[in-house]
N, C-alpha and C positions, 0 to 999 in steps of 0.2 A: 894639650888638645887644647883648641879655642876655636870654639863650633855656637854657632846665633844661628836660629831658627825664626821665620815669619810667618805669619798668612793672617787677609782680611779679611777671611771665609770664603765658604761656596758658596755659589748661588747664581746674581743675573747681576752684576758688572756692566755698568754704562760703561761703551765704549771708548764716546765724548773723554774719562776722564781717565784716559789713560792712563795717561801721564804724571796724572796727579795720580798715581794709586801707585805710579815704578815713586817716582819720590817718594813718596812715602813711606813704604817699604826700606827702599836704600836709608831714609834716617834714624829710623830706625837702628836700622839694621847698625848704622856706625858708633850703633854703642857697645858695652860694655858687659854694661847691670841687664840682668832683666828687670826689675822693675822701669828702669829709667828708657828702656825699650818698649816697652808695655804702655807708660807715658804719650810714649811718640803718640802712638797705635790709639790711642782710647783717647785724648783729643780733636783730636781729626773731625772734620763732617764727612767725612768717605767713610765713617765707621761707626756699627750697630754699635755700640758701646762707649760710657761713660756722657760726655756732653754730644749730644746730637742723637743719642740714640730714639730708636719707634719707640712709639708712645704708648699704655697701657687705653684699656676704654676707660677708663676716667681719664685719661690725656698725659698722667702723668710717667719722669722715668725711671723704670726697675729694672736691676741689671740682676745678674747671677755672676758668682767668679770663683775659680779653684786655682787649687794646685798641689803638684807632686815634688817634692825637693827628699834626692837618692843621696847622701852620705854610703856613711857604714849602715846606716839604716837610713830608711824609706816613710820620710811625716807628707802627709795631709791632712787637705787642710778645705772648709766648702764655705761660699758663705751667698746666700738668697735677698732678694731682695732689697739688695743696694740702689742707693739714689744718692750716689758720687761722682768727682767730678776722672779719679783715678779706683775702680773698680778691681783689677790686680791691686795696687798697692798696700789697698782695703782690706781687702783679703790679709796679705801676707800681715799688718800692722794688727788687724784684730785677733789672730792671732796670737801672734807674739806675743799680745800680750794676755790673754788667755790662758796663754800658758804658762804665762811668771805668774796671773796670781797663781796657778796651778802646782806650782811647781815653791811654793810656801812653805812653809811646817804644819801650820792647819788644814789643811788641804792634803796630807800625804794618802785617805785610803780613796780620794779621789781619783778618775779620768777622765783628765783632759777633753770635753769637745772635739770636734772637728765636720763640726759643720756645724752650723747658728745663720740665725735666720735675720737680719740688719737690723731691722725693724724693734724690735725685740734689744737689742744688746748693743745702739750704737751712745747712749748716754748713759753708757756707766763706759770707755771708757775717752782716753783724754781724747780731746776737741783738736783737727785741726785748724788750726787757723783760718786759712789759707782756703778753704774748703768754698763753693761753690750751696745758693740752699739749691732744694729739688724743682725750688721753679729756674735756674739760672742753667740750669743742666740742659733746660727746654729751646733745641733752637729754630727758628724763622722757620728755617723749612718745613720740621716737623710738624708746628703747628698750625705750617697750611693745610700742610694735607692733612690731617685735625682734621680740621675744622669744615673739610672741604670734603673728607669721605663719611665723616660718627654718623649721621645721618643716615646714610643711606647704609653702613655694617648695623645700626643699631636699630633697624627697618629690617634686615637680615638680607640684603641686596650688597651680598657681598663683594667687591670691586676689584679687577686685578691692577694692582701699584707698580707699575714697570720700572724694573733697572730702581726697584726699590730693596737695597739690600740689606735680609735680616736673621742676617749669619753670625755663627760666634769666633774670634779672635781670637788668637794661642800664640804662644810662639816656646820653642825649644834652649835651653841651655845650656852648652857640653862647655867643659872645662876639666881637668887633672880633679879623678874621685868625687866629682861632684855634675852633677844632672836637673837638673829645672827644671819641669812642666807648669802654663803658667795662666789662663783664659777667658774671657769673660764673655758677657753678649747682653747683649739691652729685649732680646729676644722679637717672637714676629710684630709688626704695626696689628696694635686691637687685640694681645694678648687680654683671658682675663688675670687680674686683678689677684698675684697670687702665685702666678702661676710660676712651677720653677722647670727652667729647659735643662738643652746638655750642660752646662758653662759652669753648674750646678751642684753635680752629680760626676764624684771621679768610678771612672771607666764606662764612660757616654764619652765625651771631647775629648778628657784624657786617662790616657793610663801609660805606667812605665812596670819593665818585668825586671829581671837579671834568668838568664839561664846559659846553663854550658858557656862562660864564657864571656858572651854578648851581654848585653843594656841591648833590648826592647825601648822606645819612647812613638806614644802618638798621641797623634792630633786626630778630630773630628769635625769638622761641623756641615750645617746643612739643614732641614727640617725633623727639629729638635727632642721631636714625639716617638716620632723610628730610632731615631739616633742613641733614642731609652728606652726602645723596649730592647733593643734588643743588646745592647752594650754595645755599641761598635767599638771601641775602645778595646774594653776591656780582650772583647772577642778575635780580637787582632794578634794583640802580644798575648796571647794565651794561647794562639794557633800557628804564627808565622812561620815562629823557628820550626815543622814540621811541610811546611812546604817547597820544595825543591825550589833556587829560582829560577831554574826556564821556567815551572811553574807559577809567577807568582802573577801576573800579572793576568789568566783563568781563573784563581783563586778570590784574584776582589773584587773580578767581573761575577763569578757568581756569589759572592760574598754581600756584597752593593748593589746588587742588579738595580733592584726594587725597590732602594733605598735612592732618595733627593739630597742626595749627600755629598763629601771631602773628604782627605783625612793623608792626612803626609806617615810617613811611621822615618825610623831615624834607628841603622842599627847598627849600634856599635862594639868591636871586638878591640883588644888593646891594640893594635895598629890596622887598623880602618872602619871607615864607619860610612854606611851608605843610608842613600834613604829614598827611599819610594812613596812615591804620588797620585791621585788618583780622584776625578772625578766621573761621576753622571748629573752634575749641572750643566748651567751654560760656561758657566763662568770656573776659574779657581785661580789668586790669585797672592804668591805669597816669592821671600825671598830668601836666601841664607849666606853668613858670611862663613868662610873660615879662613880666622887668620882676619889676613890681611884682605882673600878677596871675593866681591861680594856680589855676586846674583841672583837677579829681580829673576820673576817667570808670571807670565802674563796667562796662565791656561787658558784657551776658552776650547771648548768642543766644536767640532767641525758638524758635529752629522750629531742625531741623541741618539746616545742610548754612556756607556763606555771610555772615557782620556783617562790612557797608564805612564807612567812614568818617569824614570828613574838616573839617580848621578851619584857619582860615586865624590862623597862627600874627601875622603882622605883613604 
């Protein structure tokens, strides 16, 4: 089994950049390793994470990232306040290092943390010599937007930033005996410093569950506060198995109808895999690769409301 799914966030994508989004997804899906696939997405100015992320109220990049790694056991990790080029790679790197520390003989009575503030631990882990400085993460485009709107925002006059995607990206990698989910986001533009978005919280932007011979993986993107409050990914992985297939669309419409979001669910058994997706946002761009076969979907809502679809992967 060889499946890779990637999404660029649910929101309001600029139609003029559709060909660029499609190319970006294809480049990401061309990789076998989830961290390398994530690097392609995170280094692009088209996405809101890593380089070119939205800036917070102080004009700084501040990302969140998390992962779920399921083999015989399930391992999770989360990193908030990340100011580096590749937040997904960094959350794996940081949690791997911390786990090694806690496996030493003199730490046998301590439990390794699963959620960390990056600003408090980054000086404790080995440096990445190729890492950009925090100022180098700011793209010219995002700096220009910040400079144009900051006085209005600080003055309480919130302006709509057209075609400004401020949503979470995510990936799912499924191979024999191992499923990995990862997500990262720069959060909304002009967010309060220290704000933690759904990408930093397991059960919000991503979740995973095994039940009765099935593995259920879920990724969500959109309004972070709404997704966190509703524990959206957790809600989906814990309840979708109870829903008859013919009622999927109505179930999701009722669940997310009042939430500005998009979601992807992969339901895998020993012999089959299905992908379900939906969004209440104006658009949701994602793609998947099964073996050597790749498909990219740039989904746009034809009218206000709920868009839903499904694909048989295997």
